[in-house]
C-alpha positions in Angstrom: -14.0 -17.0 13.5 -13.3 -14.6 10.8 -14.4 -11.1 11.8 -16.0 -11.1 8.3 -18.2 -13.8 9.6 -18.8 -12.2 13.0 -20.2 -9.1 11.0 -22.5 -11.5 9.2 -23.7 -13.0 12.4 -24.3 -9.5 14.0 -26.2 -8.5 11.1 -28.6 -11.4 11.2 -28.9 -11.2 14.9 -30.0 -7.5 14.8 -32.3 -8.3 11.8 -34.0 -11.4 13.1 -34.0 -10.7 16.9 -33.8 -6.9 17.3 -35.2 -6.8 20.8 -32.7 -9.2 22.1 -29.8 -8.6 19.9 -27.7 -6.4 22.3 -27.8 -9.1 25.0 -27.2 -11.9 22.6 -24.3 -9.9 21.1 -22.7 -9.6 24.6 -23.1 -13.3 25.1 -21.4 -14.0 21.8 -18.2 -12.2 23.0 -18.4 -14.2 26.4 -18.2 -17.6 24.5 -14.4 -17.6 24.3 -14.5 -17.5 20.4 -11.2 -16.2 18.9 -12.1 -13.5 16.3 -9.5 -13.3 13.5 -9.3 -10.3 11.2 -8.8 -11.3 7.6 -5.1 -11.0 6.3 -3.9 -10.7 2.7 -3.3 -14.5 2.7 -6.9 -15.0 3.7 -8.0 -12.5 0.9 -6.1 -14.5 -1.7 -7.6 -18.0 -0.5 -11.0 -16.4 -0.3 -10.7 -15.1 -4.0 -9.6 -18.5 -5.2 -12.5 -20.1 -3.3 -15.0 -17.8 -4.9 -13.7 -18.9 -8.4 -13.7 -22.5 -7.4 -16.8 -23.2 -5.3 -20.4 -22.1 -5.2 -20.1 -20.1 -1.9 -20.7 -16.5 -1.1 -18.0 -13.9 -0.2 -18.7 -14.4 3.7 -18.3 -18.2 3.4 -15.1 -17.6 1.3 -13.6 -16.0 4.4 -14.7 -18.7 6.8 -13.2 -21.2 4.2 -10.0 -19.1 4.0 -9.5 -19.2 7.7 -10.1 -22.8 7.9 -7.6 -23.5 5.2 -5.0 -21.2 6.6 -5.2 -22.6 10.0 -5.7 -26.2 9.0 -8.9 -26.2 10.9 -12.5 -27.4 10.6 -15.5 -25.3 9.6 -18.4 -25.9 11.9 -21.5 -24.7 10.1 -25.1 -25.8 9.2 -24.5 -24.4 5.6 -24.2 -27.4 3.6 -22.6 -25.3 0.7 -19.3 -26.0 2.5 -19.7 -29.7 1.7 -19.0 -28.6 -2.0 -15.5 -27.4 -1.0 -12.3 -29.2 -0.1 -12.3 -27.8 3.5 -12.9 -30.0 6.5 -16.4 -29.4 7.7 -18.5 -30.5 10.6 -22.2 -30.0 10.2 -24.1 -30.3 13.5 -27.4 -32.5 13.4 
């Protein structure tokens, strides 16, 4: 997961569940997710994605990481279906 998207997740967590946020944040870091800081390559891919697809800046970094690593985006955000990335939308 891009650290940009980690930031988005933490913002939503503290906004929507302020009483449980600290515990939930701790749990997130215990899940074994690899957090990847954005690189210059990611920034370039994200910029091109923003110009090509109707996705927000945070989503552009999820897209960029997936493209750079030839991996799949797992998201409930159906906007990713409008991109050329591999996506898995849980039901």
